[in-house]
Each structure stands twice: as structure tokens, then as C-alpha cells.
C-alpha positions as CSV (number, residue, x, y, z in Angstrom):
1,M,10.0,13.3,-12.2
2,P,7.2,11.4,-10.5
3,I,8.1,8.4,-8.4
4,Q,7.6,5.2,-10.3
5,P,8.3,1.7,-8.8
6,K,10.0,0.6,-12.0
7,N,12.8,3.1,-11.2
8,F,13.3,1.7,-7.7
9,D,16.5,-0.2,-7.1
10,D,16.3,-3.9,-6.3
11,N,16.2,-3.3,-2.5
12,E,13.4,-0.8,-2.8
13,K,11.4,-3.0,-5.1
14,N,11.8,-5.9,-2.5
15,I,10.6,-3.5,0.3
16,Y,7.7,-2.2,-1.8
17,M,6.4,-5.7,-2.5
18,K,7.1,-6.8,1.1
19,A,5.0,-3.9,2.4
20,L,2.1,-4.6,0.0
21,T,2.1,-8.3,0.8
22,F,2.1,-7.4,4.5
23,M,-1.0,-5.2,4.1
24,L,-2.8,-7.9,2.0
25,S,-2.1,-10.5,4.6
26,L,-3.5,-8.7,7.6
27,D,-6.9,-10.2,7.1
28,K,-5.4,-13.7,6.7
29,K,-7.5,-14.4,3.6
30,N,-5.6,-15.6,0.5
31,T,-7.5,-14.8,-2.6
32,A,-6.9,-14.9,-6.4
33,E,-7.6,-11.2,-6.5
34,K,-4.9,-10.5,-4.0
35,F,-2.4,-12.6,-5.9
36,D,-3.3,-10.9,-9.2
37,Y,-2.9,-7.5,-7.6
38,L,0.6,-8.4,-6.4
39,K,1.5,-9.8,-9.9
40,I,0.4,-6.5,-11.5
41,Q,2.5,-4.5,-9.1
42,A,5.4,-6.8,-9.6
43,L,5.2,-6.5,-13.4
44,R,5.0,-2.7,-13.1
45,C,8.1,-2.5,-11.0
46,G,10.1,-5.2,-12.6
47,Y,10.0,-7.5,-9.6
48,D,10.3,-11.3,-10.2
49,C,6.8,-12.6,-10.1
50,R,8.1,-16.1,-9.0
51,K,9.0,-14.5,-5.6
52,I,5.4,-13.5,-4.8
53,K,3.8,-15.2,-1.9
54,L,0.6,-14.2,-0.2
55,K,1.5,-15.6,3.2
56,T,4.0,-13.7,5.1
57,Q,5.6,-14.1,8.5
58,D,6.5,-10.4,8.6
59,K,5.5,-8.3,11.6
60,I,5.0,-4.6,11.8
61,S,8.5,-4.3,13.1
62,D,9.8,-6.0,10.0
63,I,8.1,-3.6,7.7
64,I,9.4,-0.6,9.8
65,L,12.9,-2.0,9.7
66,A,12.7,-2.5,5.9
67,L,11.4,1.0,5.3
68,N,14.1,2.5,7.4
69,K,16.6,0.9,5.1
70,I,15.4,3.4,2.4
71,D,17.2,6.7,2.5
72,N,14.8,8.5,0.1
73,I,11.8,9.9,2.1
74,T,9.8,10.3,-1.1
75,I,10.0,6.6,-1.9
76,K,9.1,5.8,1.8
77,R,6.1,8.0,1.4
78,Y,5.1,6.5,-1.9
79,I,5.2,3.0,-0.3
80,L,3.1,4.1,2.6
81,L,0.6,5.8,0.3
82,Q,0.3,2.6,-1.7
83,M,-0.3,0.7,1.5
84,I,-3.1,3.1,2.4
85,M,-4.6,2.9,-1.1
86,L,-4.6,-0.9,-0.9
87,T,-6.4,-1.0,2.4
88,I,-8.9,1.6,1.5
89,A,-9.7,0.0,-1.9
90,G,-12.4,-2.2,-0.4
91,H,-14.2,0.9,0.8
92,E,-13.8,-0.4,4.4
93,L,-11.0,0.6,6.6
94,L,-10.5,-1.1,10.0
95,D,-9.2,0.6,13.0
96,T,-6.4,-1.9,13.2
97,E,-5.3,-1.1,9.6
98,V,-5.3,2.6,10.4
99,D,-3.3,2.0,13.6
100,T,-0.9,-0.3,11.7
101,I,-0.3,2.3,9.0
102,Y,0.2,5.1,11.4
103,G,2.6,3.0,13.5
104,I,4.6,2.0,10.5
105,G,4.7,5.4,9.0
106,T,5.7,7.3,12.0
107,K,8.4,4.8,13.0
108,A,9.7,5.0,9.4
109,G,10.1,8.8,9.8
110,I,6.9,10.0,8.1
111,S,5.1,12.7,10.0
112,I,1.6,12.3,11.3
113,D,0.5,15.3,9.3
114,K,1.7,13.7,6.1
115,I,0.0,10.4,6.9
116,D,-3.2,12.4,7.7
117,D,-2.8,14.0,4.2
118,F,-2.5,10.6,2.6
119,F,-5.6,9.3,4.4
120,L,-7.7,12.4,3.4
121,W,-6.5,12.1,-0.2
122,A,-7.4,8.4,-0.3
123,A,-10.9,9.1,1.2
124,R,-11.6,11.7,-1.5
125,G,-10.7,9.1,-4.1
126,V,-13.2,6.7,-2.6
127,E,-15.9,9.4,-2.5
128,W,-15.1,10.2,-6.1
129,Q,-15.5,6.5,-7.1
130,I,-18.8,6.2,-5.2
131,E,-20.1,9.5,-6.8
132,G,-19.2,8.1,-10.2
133,M,-21.2,4.9,-9.7
134,R,-24.1,7.0,-8.4
135,I,-24.0,9.1,-11.6
136,V,-23.8,6.0,-13.8
137,E,-26.7,4.4,-12.0
138,E,-29.1,7.3,-11.5
139,D,-32.1,7.9,-13.7
140,L,-32.3,4.2,-14.8
């Protein structure tokens, strides 16, 4: 059965939302789009939307510690993949974001090879989106 955040236990849901919030807060810009994204994720996993905050005092070490409280490696990987997807969604990926994700992932017990696979997969998705827009806009 595929991993779905709605099937996470309460602790895993909290960690999932904490990780997403952390990634969104790296650029220190609070926007309505970010809040809406978090609300959608909260609704999908059954997390209390009233707990959502865009500002976080969490540090990388806090996210690592939280992820290490999850015993299921598949759930850890899923959360890390979502963090990557979130950072790559803007089609720009900063070196600091890449370093942050590798640091978190490796210290949470995810192999560098698996993290590489995640980034390659996400990059193919971006290429696919860009190609789709090119097809839509060509021959106008």
C-alpha cells in the first residue's frame, strides 16, 4: 500500500508538518501561498489546521531529531521526498537548500544514494512540467 500522510500516526503527522514548515521558512518570507500549501497538506493528513504557523524556531538539528523519532524508514523517506519537492517547486534550488536536505536526510538514516535518487526524480518532474508548458505555448 502506498504511503499516505492520512495514515500517519499523530506523531508522524506532527513531524511531517514540522518538516514542511521548516523548509518553507528557510527563505524567511511568509506568503499566503505558503500558508495555503500547509493548509492543504494538513487537510490531506488530518492535521489540525489551527496548529499551522509559518514562522518556526526549528533548526536543522530539530528536524533531524524529529525524523529520528520515526521508526519506519519509508515514512522518513516520504517526508524527505516531500521536502525536496517543496523546495524544487519554484524551479530554483539553492545550494543551501540542497545542503540542508542532504544534512537532514543522512543524519536521519537515509543514504546519500537514495537522496540522489530523490533529487533526480524531482528534476525529471520539473523538466516534464517545463516541457508541458513549451508544448502548450508552441505554434501560437
